[in-house]
N, C-alpha and C positions, 0 to 999 in steps of 0.2 A: 668195319671202318670205312668211311668214305675216303677216297684217294686223297692223301695229303692232309687229312684233318682228323683229329680225335677230340671228342667231347667227353669231359670228365666231370662227373657230378659228385660233390662231397656232401655228406650228410652229418654236419656237426650235431652231436646228440647230447642231451643233458640227462641227469639222473644216475649216472654211473659213479660220480665222485661225491661222497657225502661231506667232504671237507669244504666245498664251495669253490675249490680251485679246479676248474674244469679242464685239466690238461689232456684228457682223452679227446675232447673236441679239438684242441690245438693240434694234437697228433694226427687226427683225421685230415685236417686241411693241410698239414705239413706233408703227409704222404701224397695227397693230390698234387701239391706243388712239385714234389720230387718227380712224379710221373710226367707232369707237364714239361718240366725242364729236360727230362730225358728224351721225351718225344721231340721237342724243339731242337735238341742237339743232333737228332737224327734227321732233321729237315722236315718234320711234320708239324703243322700248325696245331696248337693245342688251345682249346677253349675250356675254361673251368667255370663251373657254377657251384654256388654254395646254397644248399637248401636247409633252412633253419637259421640259427643265430648262435655264434660262439661267445657273444658278449655275456659276461657274468659278473655280478658285483664282487665275487671273490677273487677275480683275476686282477692283479695290480694294473693300474691304468696305463703303465708304460708298456705292457705286453700286448701291443696291437700288432696286427698282421704284418704291417710294413717293417716294424722293428725286428720281427723274426725272419725277415727276408722272404715272406710269402707274397707272391705276386697277387694283386687284386683280382678277384674273379671277374670274368666277362659278364656274368649275370648272377643275381642272387634274389631269393624270394623265400617266403615262408613254406611254399610247397612247390613241387616240380611243375605243376600245372600253371603256376603263376610266372614262370621264367619267361623273360621277354628277349627280343632281338639283342644281340646276334645269336642267342640260343635258338635252336630249332630242332624239334623232335626229341626222341629218347636219347639218352647218353650211350656212349660206347663203353664207358667204365663207370661203375659206382663205387665210391669209397665210403664205407660205413663203419659203425662201431661194432664192438663184440656182440655176438648173438643178434645182430640186426641184419636187415636186408631191405632193398628198395621194394616198391610196391610189386606184388605178384604179377607175373605176366610180362614184365618189362624186359626187353632184350638187353643184351650187354653183359659184360664181365663184372662180377662183384668182388671187391677187395675188402676183407674184414680186418680192421685194425684193432690190436690188443689194447686193453685198458691200461691207463696210467694211474697208479696209486701213489699218493704222497706217503712217505714213510710214516709208520704208525707209532714210532717212539714218542714218548712224552715230549711235547714242545716242538716236535719236528715240523709241523705245519707252520708255526710261527717263525721258526728258524728259516724255513724255506722262503717265506715271504720276505724276511729280512735280507736274505741273499739276493733275491730278485730285485729288491728295491734299493739296494745300496747305491750310493752316489755314482760310483765307478762301474756299476754292474753293466754287463753287456748282454742284452737279450739273446744274442746269437749263441751264447753258451748254452742256453736252454735248447735251442735248435740242435746243437751238436750233441747234447746229452740224449735227446730223444732219438736222434739218428744213430746213436751208438748201440742201440738194441734193435734186433730184428722186428719189423713193424707188426707181424702177426702175434708176437709174444706179449703177454702182460708184463708190465715192468713196475718196479717200486722205485720211484725217483726220490732220492734223499738230498738233503742240502750238501752232504759230502760228495755225492756224485756230481751235483751241479758245480761245486767248487773245482772238482777234478776236471770237468769239461772246460771250465774257464781257464784253468792253468794250461791245458792242452792247446786251446785256441790261441792263447797269448804266446805260447812257445812256437806254435806253427807260424804265426804271423811274423815273428821276429826272425825265424829261420828263413822264411820266404824273402824277407827284406835283405838278409845277408846273401842269399843265393842270387838275388837280382843284380848284384854287383859283378857277377861272373859272366863270361860269354854264354849266350843262350845255346842250348843243345836240344835236339828233338826229344819228345817224350819217347822213352824206350818202348819199342813195339810190344813187348810182353806186358808191360805195365798198362799201356793203352788198351790192349785186348782184355786184360784182367779187369780193369776198371769198367770198361764198356760192358763186358758180360755181366758184371754184378749189378750195374745200373739197369740193365735190361730186365733184371728180376727185382728191381727196387731194393736190392740188398745193400743198403747204405752202411750197415754195421761192418761188413768185411772191408769196405773201402776205407772206413775210418781206421781200422786196424792196419791195413796195408800202407796207408800214408804215414801212420805213426812209425811203422817199421822202416819205411823208406827214409824218413827224416834222420834216423840214426845210422843209416848205412854209409859205409866208406867206399862202397864199390860203384856208386852211381855219381857222376859229375854233378857239381852244384847247379850248373845251368840246366841239366836234364831234370833235376829235382824241382827246380823252379817251374819249368813248363808242365811237369806232371801235376803239381799242386794247383796251378792255374787251370789246367784242363779239368781236373776233378771238381774244382770249385764252381765251375759253370753249372753243376747240378747240386753240389752240396750247399752253395749259397752262403758261405761263411765269411765273405769279404776278407779273404786271406792275404790280399795285397795291401791291406790298410796301413801297415807299419812301414811301407817303403818310403824312405826319405824322412822318417820321423826319428827323433832321438829315442834310444832305448831307455825304458824306465828302470 
């Protein structure tokens, strides 16, 4: 790494998902986004490039990167050789799909992301699309669902799992809105350390489990819960403060 700078190159790949919903590519750019957020939280400037194209006719039009909380890349191109300023030279980290790797001989660390399979039950693909495209659907529920599984592991994403993530996200946001009414307290040191250590390994799934456990704990003051969720959301990117000041549905 250059001092104070990390360049992250994500390779959204096609051909893994026969259903036309290329969620593996979405997961690849999501992992790159998590890494960039973790680096920036540590005071390191992160530049992200996308090599390839995640656009796919099978992905509902609302599932664009900004709706998933994925920061726009600093550069993008069909191949690494075509990347332009501010990108310069080889990447420090490559985020690729399963059984893939960047061009041989390139320096840097390679992170392989597991395949996302849409549930194979009859009608599951259509049901998944319906859930994603409902009028009140929140694309960030998909972000949470993908972050709830360790990124190297293949995962079967079902409509039920997506609905579960939506309910968890809604519950968290309303709890954060409730905690915001209490006096602020510092993030408990042990939670800050645990969350920081897991994000250092891009282990978002244990952070999701930890936050869900913390939400139901009676031992931590409401103000400390609020600050802990806000701290974690700087990397999770789930807009957990959205419900503050809003009437509960």
